[in-house]
N, C-alpha and C positions, 0 to 999 in steps of 0.2 A: 580549690573547690571544697565547699563545706560538706562535712559528713553528716550533718543533721538532716532530718527529713524535711523536704520543702513543704511550705504551707500551701502553695498554689503551683499550678503548672508553669506559670510565668516565672516564679522563683526558681523552679528546676531548670528551665531553659536559660535563665540568667546565670546559673552556676555551671552550665555546660562549657566545655572547651570549644575552641574554634573548629577542631576536627569533628566533634560531635554535631555541632550545628551544620557544618558542611555536609555531613552524611545525611542529616535529616532533609536538607534542601535538595540534595541529589536524589534521594529516594522519593520525595514528594515535591516535585518542581513547581506545582501550582501554588505552593506557599510563598514563593519568591517573586510572584508577578502580581502587582508591583512590589518593590522591596518594602518589607515592614519597617516602621519607624523604630521599633524597639522590641524587646522580648515580650512585653505585654500584648502588643498587636500581633506578634507571631503566634503567641499562645491562643489568641482569639481565632486565628485562622486554622490552627491545628484541629480545633473541635468543630469546625463547620461541617455539617452533615455531608455535603457533596464531596468535600475533600476526604473525609473519613471513609466514605464508601469506595472512592477510588483506591485508597490505600488498602482496604480490605480485599478488593478484587485482585490485588497483587500478591496475596498470601497463598502459600501452599497448604496442603491438608494438615500437615503437622503444626505449622504456625497457627492456623485457624483453630485447630482443636485445642492447643495450649491456651490460646486467647479465650476460647469458650470456657475452659476450666477456670480461668481467672475471673471471667464474668459470673460464673456459677459459684464462685468462692469455694472451689474444690482444689485440693492439692493436686498439681499436675502429675505427681508421682502415681496417682491412682489410674492414670491412663495406660500404665504398663509400658511406658516409653523409657529408654535409658536416660539417666539423669543428664548426661552430656548433651543429648539431643534436645531435651527440654530447655536446658540453659541456653543453647544456641538459638532456639526459637524465641525465648524471652529476650535475648539480646537484640534480635531482629525487631521485636515488637517495641522495645524501648527506643531503638534507633528511629522507628517510625512515629514515636510519641503516641502510640495507641494505648500504651499503659505508662503510668508515671507514679512517682512517689515511692515510699518504702513503708510497708510492703507494696508490691505492684498492685495497682488498681487501674481498671480501664477508664478511659474518658467516657463522659456521659453518653455520647452518641453511640459508642460501641456497645454499651450496656443496653441501650434501647433497641438496637438492631439485632443483637445476638442472644439476648436473654431468653432462656427456655424455662418452661415450668419445671419445678424441682421434681415432681412426680412422687411416687410412693417411697418410703424409706428404702435405702439400698438393700437392707437385709431381707425385706419382704418380696423384692422383685423376683428372685428365682422361683419362689413358691407360686407366685401368680402366673409366671410363664409356663410352669408345668401343668397348670389347669386348662391351658388353652387348647382348643380344637385346631387341627392343621390349617384350615383357611385363615383363622385369626392370626396364627403364628406366621403364616406367609406374608400377611399384610405388614406385620411388625418388621419382619426381616427386610422386606422391600424398602420400607421407609427408613430403616437404619442404614441400608446400603446407599440409597440415593440422597439421604439428608433432605428430603423434600417433605412438604406438607401433604396430608391425605385429604381426600374429598369425601364428604358424607352428605347424603340426601336427607337424613333424618329417619329413614326407614329402619326397621329392626333387622339385625343381621350381625355378622362378625364385628363390624366397626362399632356398632352400638354396644356390643358386649365389652369391647376393649375400653370404650369411654366409661362404661359403668364400673370397670375394675380400676380405673385410673391409669391404665397403660397408654391411653391417648387422652389428650386434653384439647378442648375446644379453643380454636383461635378466633373464629367467628361462626356465623350460622351454618356455613357450608364447608369449613375446613377444620381439620384436627392436626395436632402436632405431637411428636414423640417427646415425652419428658426426658430430662437429663439423666436421671437415675436409670431409666429403662434403656436409653441409648448406650450407656456404659456397659450394662449387663449384656446386651445383645452383641456389642462389639467384642467383648471378652469371649462370649460363647462361640462366636464365628471365627475367632482367631484373627480378627481384622487388625492389621498393624498400620497405624497412621504415620509411622516414621519410615516406611519402606515403600517408595514409589514403584509401580509396576515396571518390570524390565521389558524393553522392546524386543520383539522376536527378530533375530538376526541370522544371517548365513555368511559364510566366508566369501570374500571377494577381494581380489588383489587391488591395492591402491593404484598401481600402475595402469591396470585395465580401466578403472574408474576415471583416472585422469585423461586417458586417451579419448574415452567416450565424451567426457565433458568438454575437452578441448575442441573436438569436432563440432559439438553443439555451439560452443562460443564462436567459432569461426563462421558457422552458418548464420548465427544471429547478426553478426557484423555484415556479412554479405547480403543478407535479406534486407537489412535496414538501409544499406547503400542503394540497393536496387529499387526499393520502395521510394525513397526520397528523390533519387535521380529521376524516376518516372513522374512523380508528383510535381517536380519542379517545372516540367514542361506541359504536363497534362493533369492539372490539379483537380481533384474531385470537389464538388460543391459541398458547402457546409449546410446542414439542415437549419431551418429557422429556429427550431427549439434547441439547437446545439447537437453535435455529434455527426456521425458518418452514416450515410444511407446504407441499407442492406445490400442493394445492388452494387454499390461501390466497394463494399467489403468483399463480396463474392468475386468481383473483378480483380481486386487486389490479391485474393487467395489464389486465383488462377495465374496471376503474374508471378507470384512467389512459389508456385507449385506446392502449396500447403493447404491444410484444411482451414476453414474460416476462423476457428478458435485460435489457431496458431497465428494467422494473419492479424487478428485483433491484438494478440500479445505483442507482436512486433510493432504495430501502430501505436499502442498505448505506451510501450517502453520508449519509443522515439519521442513521443510527446512529453513524457515525464522527464526525459533527458534534455528538453529544451531544443530539440532538433526539428520539431514539427509544431505548427501553431496555425491559427486562423489568420488569413491575410486577404488582400484584395488583388484581383487580376485586372487586366486592361478593360475587361467588361464591367468593372465595378461590382463584381459579385464576390460574396464571402466564400472563400475556398480554403481547403487545408493545404498549406504550403510548407516547404522546408524553410527554416529560419536562417538568418545569416550565420548562426553558430554552426550550421551544418557544413559550411565551407571550411571553417577552421577544424572541425571534427575530421574531415576527410584527410587532412594533412598528417594525422597521427598514424602510428603503427597499428596493425590489427589489435594487438593487446591493449594499447591505450584506448582505442575506440571501444573495445569491449568493456573496459573498466568504467567508462562514462555510462554505458547502458546498464551495467550491473548495479552500480550505485544508485542510479535513478530508480530501478525496480525495487531495490531494498527500501527506499524511502517513500515509495509511492503508496498512497492510501486508497487507490482505485481498485475496485473489485472486478478485475478483467474477466473472471470466470462467469460473471453474470451476463456478458455480452451474448446476444442471441436468444436469451430467455425473456421472461416477462416479470415485471414487478407489479402485482395486481393485474390489471388489464392493459398495462402499458408495455410495449416492447422495449427492450434495452439495446441501444446502439453503441457501437464503439465510439470513443471520445465524447460520450454523453456526459452532461454535467451531473447526472444522477448517480454516478458510480462511486464517489468517495465514501469510505467507511472509517470512522475515527479509530476503531479497534483493530484494523487490519494490520498495521505495521507492527504492533505489539505481538499479535498472534504469529506473524511471519517470523519475527525475531525468536520467539519461543520454539517454533518448529525447526528453524535452522540451527539453533543452539543444541537441541536434542539430537539432530542429525550429526552435528559436529562432535558430539560426545560419544558416539558409537565407538566400540573398540576398534583398534587398528586392523585394517584389512578385513573389515566386516561391513555389511550393508543390511538394510531392512530385508527381512525374509519375504519371499514371494507369497502373496495371498494373505499372510497374517501380519506382516510388518507394519503396514499402515494402521490397521486396527489397534495393534498393541501400542503404537506411538500415540494414537488418539487417547487411549486409556492413561498413558503416562502424563499427557498434557492435562487431562482431566484432574489428575492428582495434583499437578503443579498449580492449577488455577481453578479450584473447585467452585468458586462463586461466580465465575463467568458463565454466560448463557451457553447451554450445551449445543445449541444450533450452530454456533460459530465454528465448532470443531468439524462441521461438514466441509469446511474449506481446507482442511489439512491435505487431503489427496490432491485437489487442484493446485495448491501451493507447491507441493512436491513435483508435480508435473511441470509447472512453470519454471521452477528452479532447474529442472533437467533440461528444458528447452533453452534456457539462458546459459547453461554450462556451469552454474554454481554447484549443481549436483550432477551425478551421473550414475546410472545403474543403481539407483536407490541408496547412494552413499554420497558424502560430501567430497568434492574434489579438493585437492591440495591448494590450488589457487583460489577456489571458492571459499575455503576456510579462511584464507588471508583477507579477502575482501570483506567478509562478514565481520572479521575482527578489526576492521578499519585500517588494515595495512595495505601496502602496495603489492599487488600480485603480478605485475606485468612481466618481471623477469621469469617467474615460474611458468607463466603462460606462454611466453615467447619460446621457451625451450620445447614446448609440446606442439606448437603450431608448425605446419609444414612451411618450408622456405618458399617464397614466391618464385615462380619460374618466368623466364623472359622469352619463351618460345611456344609455338603451337605445332601440331602435326597435321598437315593437310592430307585429306583422303581423296580418292578419285570420284567419290559420290557427292562432291560439293559440300563436304563436311570438314570440320577441323576439330581436333581433340586438344584440349588444354590439359596436360598431364599433371596438373596441380593448380593451386591458386596463382593466378596471373598477377604480375606487377600492376599496380593501380593504373598507370597511364596506358599500358598495353590492353588491359581489360576494357577501359573506356573506349579506346579506338576500335577494338574488335567488336564490341557490342553495337557500334555504330554501323559497321559494314556487314555484320552477320547476326542472325537470331539464335538465341539459346534453344536448343532442341531437348536437351536433358541435362540434369545436374547430378552431381555426386562427387566421388573422389576425383574423377576426370570429367570435366564439363565438355559437352558436345555442342558445337556451333554449326549452323547450316547457312551457307550462302545462297541467296535467292535474288531474283530480279528486284523485288521490293526492297531488300536490305541494301543491295548495291546502290539502287536509286536513292535510298536514304542518305548514303554517304555523299552522292553527287549533290543532293539538296542542301547538304551542310557545307558545300563549297569545295569538295574534293574533286580532283581531275582523275581521268582514267589512269594516267601515268602514276599518280600518287597511290591509287588503289593497288596497282600492279607492284609498285615498290614496297608497299606495306606488307602484302601477303608474302612476297619473296623474301624480305628481310627478317620476318618473324617466324617463318616455318623452317623446321629442321628436315623436312621432306621436300622433294621437288614440287613445284606448283603444277597441278594437273592441267592438261589442255582444256578440259571442260570448264574450269574456273576462269581461265584466260579468255575463252570464247564468251563466257557469260558477261564478264566485265566489258569486253569490247562491244558486245551486242547492245547492252544497256546504254553504253556511251554513245553509240551511233544513233539510237532513238531518243536519247536525252537531249532536250532542247530543240528538237525538230519542230515542235509546236511552241508558240509563244502566246501567252494569255494576257489580257489587259482588261480594262474597264470600258464597257460600252453602255449598258450594264457590264458586259464582258465581251472580249473579242479573242479570236484565235488567228494567229498569223504564221505562215510558213512559206519558205521559198520552194518547198516541195509540194506542188499542186496535187500529186497523187496521194500524199499523206492526208490532205484535207478531204479529198474525195472518199478515201477509205473510211475516214471518221464519219462523214455525213451518212454513209450507208451501213455503218456498223450496227450490229444487233445491240439494242439497248440505248442507242443514241437519240431515240425519239424524245426522251425526257430532258435532253439538253436544250431542246428548242433552238437548234442551230439554223442560221440563215446566211447563205453565201452572198457577199456583196462585191466580191472581186475574186479573180482566180486564186489569189494567195491569202484572202482574208475572209473569215467567218465570224459573225457576231451572234450573241445570245442575250436574252433578257434574264438569264439565271445569274445570280451574284457570283463573283469570282471565287469567294470562299466555299461555295457549294459546287461550282463547276469543276474546280481542280480535282478534288477527290473522286468525282464521278468519272472524269476522263482517265484518271489513274486506274480506276477499277476496270476500265476497258483495255488495259494493258499498255497505255501510252504514258509518256513521261514529259509533260509540258513544264516549262519554266516560266516564271513571272517576269514580265517586261516592265521596266520603269517608264516614266513619262518621256525621258530622253532616249528611249530605245535600248538602254543597257539592260543586261540580265541581272536579276536579283537572286542570289542563292545564299541561304543562311539556315542554320538549324533553328528550331522553334525557340521563341523567347523563353528564358528561364526566369521564373518568378520566385521571390523570397518574401517571407513574413518577417516582421521585426521580432527579435528575441526578447522574451520577458526577463526581468531581473529575477534571479534565483539565488537561493542561499549558497554562498561559496563553500568550498571545502574547509575543513578545520573546525567543524561545529563543536567537537568535543573540547578543544582548547578554549573556545569562546565560552562554553557552558561553565567550565571550571573557573575561568576568570570572572564570569558573572556571579557565580556562587560566592567566590572570595569577596567580591565587592559588596554583596548583600550582607554577608556576615560582618564585614567591617562597619557597614551602615547601622546594623542592629547594635553593635557594641558602642558606637558613638551615641546612638539614641539612648541606650541604657545609662551611659555616663551623664548625658545631658539631663535625663529624668532624675537621676540620683542627686544631682547638684542643685535642683530647684528648691528654694525655700518654701515649704508648704506646711500648713498646720495639720493636715491629715490627708489620707489617701482619698482623692476625689477625681472626677473627670467631668468635663463639660463639652468637649468636641465630640462629634458623632462617632468617629473612629475609636476614641478613648472610652466613650460610654459603652459601646458594643463590646470592646475588649474586657472592660471591667465586669460587665454583666455575665459574660461567658466564663470568666474566671470564677465568679461567685457561684455559678451553676455547677461547675466542676467540684468546688470545695464545700458546697452547701452553706455558703456564708450569707449573713444578713447584710442588706444594704439599705440606704435611704435614697429614694429617688425623688426628684422634682418632676411632677406630672401635670400637664396642662389638661384641665377638665373641659367638658362640653361648653361651659360658660366662659372659657378663656382664662380662668384664674389658675394659678399654679399652686398646688398643694404638695406637701411632703408626705411620703408613704414609706412605711417600713415593710420591706418585702424580702423573701428568700427565693431568688431565681431558681427555676428548675430546668427551663429549656429556652433557647434563643434561636428562633428560625422563622422564616417567612415574614419578616418585618414585625414580629410579635414576640413579647417576652411572657412566658407562662411562669407565674410565680405565686407563692403563698403570701397573701396579703394580711398583715397583722390587724389592720383596722376592721376588715370584714370577716376575719377568721375563716377565710375560704381561698380556694385557688381561683385565680382569675388571670386574664390576659391584658397586657398593656401594649399599646402601639409604640414602636420604637421612636417614631418621628415626634411623639408628644413628650418624650422624656427629655427634660432640659439639662439635668445634671445628675450625677451619681456620686455618693460618698459612703464611707464606712461610718457607722455610728460611733459616738464617743468623742 
């Protein structure tokens, strides 16, 4: 690598090592898509305004202040920051190619964006500040602390006095800005240190306690997701025409999961982000939210493996779940709505979790002040990002706690592993309770599961009993409707008796045996078919009781034989109405056989998603881009040319941007309004928006040239 100062940014990039180029592309990935042909094209992208603004948004307060000093042509030592910290900040700025050359100078766009008025001479500023009235000094202190522009209506007052003294400078007719020399003096007077981020307020909390709380939340997330998707597989909610899930369906789901609607929305959105839930079609050809075929594979994993799928999906999801239930403008926000993605959300979530992971061992955010102090620290980390985004810090911490990544305002040990991209399943499995293979039957027709049940046992029990309450021990209740549900799925009375007897560690109470036998005696006594509908029974008394039952009028029954009743009510409507009357009819096929089966299970097709291992693929892509740039540089260097010139659109833009950075003169071929091509000697100043702003030697003035009319560019001589 040459030790002489590079003439252009492209020359500097050409002299960089492969490690330096890789670091640049990793820090600014937008430069590598698509891969630049050579260093000249890479240099042209480095100075694009949109890319530079993205890089500036990633700087912390120290790096931004050091860059500001470089833009203002001030020695960074005047900032009162240790030399080591300044050098580290400069190394970061050089890696990002926001400054280049020797001595360090900012790229043109950085100078345009960050340049402040110089203000009064530094030695005069203290005297000017001493002359100020308290209201005027308060204005200056506020602007220095927030780094914001002030507003001025033009009326006389403290702001007008500050403008007259040169302590504020007009930006436009309505805004004023703090000059550089005044900012430095105010920072020094306030003892404001740009190299020291605010420390978050913490309190002691044992890591073991945090892990236990987080493991409980992780297990609940997996259980709720399975309960949700199992229910939606047979009773899918309709999808709104505009996309999303209806408010009524969200409330129904919250009642099913025994949680608040915002927690239900998080479970739904996380399942969708993991590819376990998507839109599909039912037999009625209606768009509905259905489990995908990936859900069946997900069910085969251990609880820790299933949690890992959900946690990784949440970490990578750009959807603003906290907005569900609110309004954007005058439009309500629904779960699964297409309006929820936010491009900045993943970066903010990563910052929040990184700060949480950096808390001292056995410490958590302090109650009351912890979240506010964390927000201030994040503000120091990313000062250029909109302040309103930090309103999402508290909801993100709440979501992390509900998912088990965090617990009790601290990062869990297995959550720290998944955020770092490592496999946390072993650490989580040690914290989860072992599944149990039995229940405890009670005399009041309830059963207690003294822990998480084995998967197959849990599915069978949920078919024959209803969940009454959840917690460390889940309580199930047997009822006529739940036992009938098992019979509808094809179970016999003997199978129900065998199941409860074989899974219970306590004797089967007589009341439960009587319940099963009673439902069994009434099950299938009536048989329904299409007449529109008919009811048939060998027990004439059963039909007579039904004809005279309270509420049977709506069934519009008509007896056509001692053992047959018909109705003009469709069978799909007739069956649930008869069951509401306490009877248990079964459906009879055309050949007279009985049809028993559980409801159809629907599935949506899984979408193709980015597989695991993105970090390794990114590193491989970066290495391939660096290799392509090196090949392009060697190819360009080997071309026999009479002088530096460019004729292709990409090369023309690259050369113009290089000249704007180095204030170099160029000769351009430009197509005039009459179609003729004329050469012009110009000094480019800015290249953006399809225009080149340059000083034109012929007209001795600054003018704009359309890029599409420039046919070629070359250096004079």
